[in-house]
N, C-alpha and C positions, 0 to 999 in steps of 0.2 A: 471613300473620305480618307484623310488621314489620321493618327488620333492628334487630339488635341493638345494643346500646351496644359491642360487643367488633366489630364492622363496622361499614364507612366505606361511602358508595358512591362512586364513581369520580365528580368533579363533572364529568368530560362525557360519559363513555358511561355513561348511565342513562335512558333511555327512559320514559317513562312505560304507552308499549304497548309494549311490550316482552314478548315469551313465554319468554322464560332467563332466569335467574341465572348468572353464572359468578362463581363465591365462592373467588380466587386468595388465599390467604393472609389477611388481613384487610381486604378491599377486594370490593367486591360490582359484577357489574357486568350492565346488564338490557338485555338486547341481541334482536334478534328471530333465531330459531333458521333462521329462512328464510335470510338473510342468509349467518347462515356456513357453511350446506348449500351456500348455490352457490358458495365460497369454495374449499373446504377439504372435500375427498375423508374423511378422518376422521369431520367432523362430517356429512355424506350420509349413510356409511354407518350411522353409530352413532345417526342416527334414523332408519333405513329397515327396522331391527331391529324384531321384536314388541315391544312395552314389556310388561311384566311388570302386570295390576291393582295398582293404587295398595293396599296394606296397612290403611291408614288415613287416609290423607289426614291424616296429624296437621302440626299447625303448622311443626316440623324440619324439615318436606322438600319444604316453598313459603314463597317472600316475599312478600308479598303476590299470592299466589295463582300467583304461576311457580314450574315446579322448579326446583332450585339442582343446577347439576353443577360439585363441587370438581373444580379442576385446581391439580396442582401444579405451577405457575411465578411468577415472580416477576412480583406485578403491572402495574408498568412494562411489562414482555413484554406482557403481555395488552392491556394498552391500547397499544402499537402495531401489534399484530396488526388489534387490531376496528378501528383506524384507517386502518388500509390496506382493510379489509373496507368500510367505512363509503365512507370517499373518494376511497380510491383510493393509491396507492403516490407523494406529492411528499416529495420529501425535497429537502436543501437544497444544503452547498455542500463536505461531506465533511469539514468541520470535527471536533472533538471533541464535540461536543453530539450533529451530526449521526449521529456512527458510532451514538452509542445508538440511538437510535432503527429505524439498520439493521440494526444487530447484532441485535439486540431481534426486529425484524420475522423476520428469517432462522429466528435459532430457530425460530422458535415455525413459519412455512413449512417446515423440512424434519420437526419430531413432530407435525402438523397436517397434514398433506400437501395443503398450500394449491394453488392453481392455479398452473401452472406456469411460465404466462407471466407471471404477477406475479409471482413469485420472479426466474424470470428480468431482469427492469425491475427488481428492484431491484440483482440482484449487479452488471447493466451497471455502473447508478451508483455501487456502493462498487468497481466493476476503474476508474474514472475515476484512481484515486486510487492504486490498486496493482493497475499493469497487466501485460500480459503481452507490449507491445513498448514499443522502445526509443523511439521517435517518442513511445507514451503518456508512457516514465517523464522526460521529457526535457520535455513540457507539466507535468506534474507537479511537477518542479522547479525550472519559472519562478514558480508558484505559489507554493512556499515561499521564491523569495528573494525574492519582493513580499512576501510576508507579511514576512518580515525588516525589509526596507527599511521599510515600512510602520509597523511596530510595534514596532519594536526590541529582539523577542522572538527566539531564536534559533528558526529555520527549523523545527526536528522538532517545536515548539508548533502546527503548522499542522494536521499531521495527525493521526490517533491514534495512539497506541503501535503498533508493529509487534508487540511481544506479545502485546496484547489481538487483534492481527488474522491472526497466525499459528495463534494458540486458537479463533481462530471457525472459522478455514478448515478445523481439524482438524475441532471441531465440527460441520459444514455440509456436513462435503465437497466444499469449494470447495477444489480443491489449485494452482489456478491463479493462487490469489491470493498462495499462496504466496513463491513466485522474489521477488517485489518486496519485501515481506517482512521477509524472510530478511535480503535484501539488504539496504533501511533499516538493519535491525537490527547489521549488520556494522559500519556504519561510526559505530558506539558503543565506545567502549574496556570493559571487562571493567569497570572500575569506574562508571561510568555507568548500565551492564546489572541489575550484579547488587547496587548499596551506590551506588544515584542518592543526590545530593543533595534538599532543597527547591528548588522554584524548575527545576528538569530535566527534559526531554521525558520522559523516563521516570520518573519519581516517578511512583508513583502518585493522589499530592494534587496532579498535576497536569492531570488528569483528571476528568471529570465522577463524580460517585457512581455507581458500579450494581454491585448487586448480583447480578449476570449477568454482567461483565466478569470474564475473568482478567488479569494480570501475571505470570502465574508458567510459565516455559518447562516441557514437561517434562523428563524423562530425556534421552528422542529427541531431541529438538528441542535442548536445554544441547551436545547430538554435536556435531547438524549445525551447527550454529552456529559452534562451535569449527574445524570442517572447515574453513569456510566461509571464515570470516576469513581464516584461514589461506594460504590459498586468493590469496585477495583483494591480501592483502601483497605474496605469491608475483608476481601479476599487477600490480604496481605495478611490483617491482624487473625484469621481462620490459621491462614497458615501453618504462623506461628504458634498458637495454640495449639492446634495439633500437634506438633513436636513435644510441646512444654507435657500436654496429656500424657504421651509417649511415655516422655522420661520419666515420668512422675509414678506411670502404674505399673504395680506391683503385680499387672497379670501377664504384662511381658516375658517379665521372668518365668513366667513357668510356662511360656510358649514353646513349646520347643522347637516351632522355628525358626525362630527369632534369639531368645537366647537361653538354650540348653549347654547348662555346666556341667562339662565333662573332660577332664584330662586325659582322661585314655583312650581318646577318640583318634583315629590314625589320621594323618597329613591329611587328605583327602576328605575326610569329613571333617574336617575345621574349618576347610576354605568355606564352609556352606551354614556352619554354628558357630553360636557366640563363645566364650572360655571366658571369658572376663566377664559377665553382665552389671557387677556393683559397679565396674570402672567407668566399664561404657555407658553408662546411665548416669553418672554425674561428670563425665566429657559430654554427655548432653545436655548435660541441664547446663553448662557452661555456654554453651553450642547456641542453647535458646535465649540466651540472656544476652551473649553476643547477638543475636540477630535480632533481639527488642532491642536494646541505644540504638542496633546503626540504622533497621529501618521504623524503629516505630516514633525513637525518643529526636534522635539526630538528622532522623529525615536523610539518610544520603543517598548516596548514587542508585537508582534502585528502586526507589521508597515507593514510587506510584508507578510499577509492571509488574505483577504478581507472576507472572512465566518468568522473570528475570528473577527473582526471589527465589521462588518453588527451585531452578536450575542452580542459585547460589548455594542454597542448604545442602543437597544433594554435595556439590563439588567438594562446600565446606566439613561433610561428613566424611567424607576419601581423604580429603588432605590430612583432619585433623586424626584418624582412626585408621593410619594405615595400615598398623600392627593388627586392626581385626580386619578381615576382609568382611565378615557376615555382617557386622554392623556395617560398615562402608557399603557393599552392597543392597540392606534388607532401606536404608534410605535413600538411596541413589533412587533402589523400586518403589520405592512409594511418592520420591518427586516426579519422577518421570509418569508414576499415572496418574498425580496431582495437576500435572502443568495439561495430560491430557484433558483434564475434569475442567478445569478451566478455559483452558482453548475453545470448549460444545460451549460454554457457558457465556461467553462474550456477544453474541447477539443478544440474548438475553439482558444482559448487564445492560446494552442502549436499546432495548426498545426493536430491534429488528427484525424480529418475526412477526412473520402475517398469521 
């Protein structure tokens, strides 16, 4: 029989020489069973089982001579799976449209036991946007900042909603995506998360329409988010307090590695030793007060992003103390160590370790 008026052939994946019709809701895919079996353990095992004799070979069971297999998945997800099976995993730049295709394939790959090498390759692509290393995170943030400068849109629009990423990670068992996704989500206010306005990054209308993506956290993940946001805020306060302690601690003045007062040093040694400790401590105190006002009182940009705050504190020191290379490098090194420490702590903030 021909497809009924209630069903539509998929415009790309209807091969006239196909041997099997997949029916997903109202969409039909005519594909080659041999191709499905090559890439999917599920289909390979299913077609290897002895098949019962066709009871009557009725029209309702075949379309254009091909057996029909009903699968209960969104047509867009089936299309993404079939595309990877035939063309290989070729995705783009981890933007929101790309995520619809990537997430669709990963859901189907988990359900239908797709070849692990293909699944890993697709996951590695997704990990570029949701990395497990600080270096990867910084590269991701550079992309987001460039997008903001080029388009004038908030940088959160560059990548998919972290809520959708969290839900996908839960569904497919990709727990390594969770720390970066939770951290990204924690940088938004509760109002932006739970009552986003039109045009904001977390508003569902800001993402491509997809029946398979969920933009609501589970109650357990809502709790993890709340606990993590609170801990992240405490981390920012602690960062500034550590700077304040360093600026007021008289022991620093006697630490030869940080503040050795000697105007007779060679030019080479001056590059690694502070020659004006009193002036530098005074300027550092002023930076501490500026950080308190900006991040804790006025709650300006970055006030919920400890990694950003630590990076900015190091860069502020460099800008302010361009004449004191020792102090600039000292605080840059401190900021780098703090950022590594913070990054390693993120899974604990959101109760993600098992």
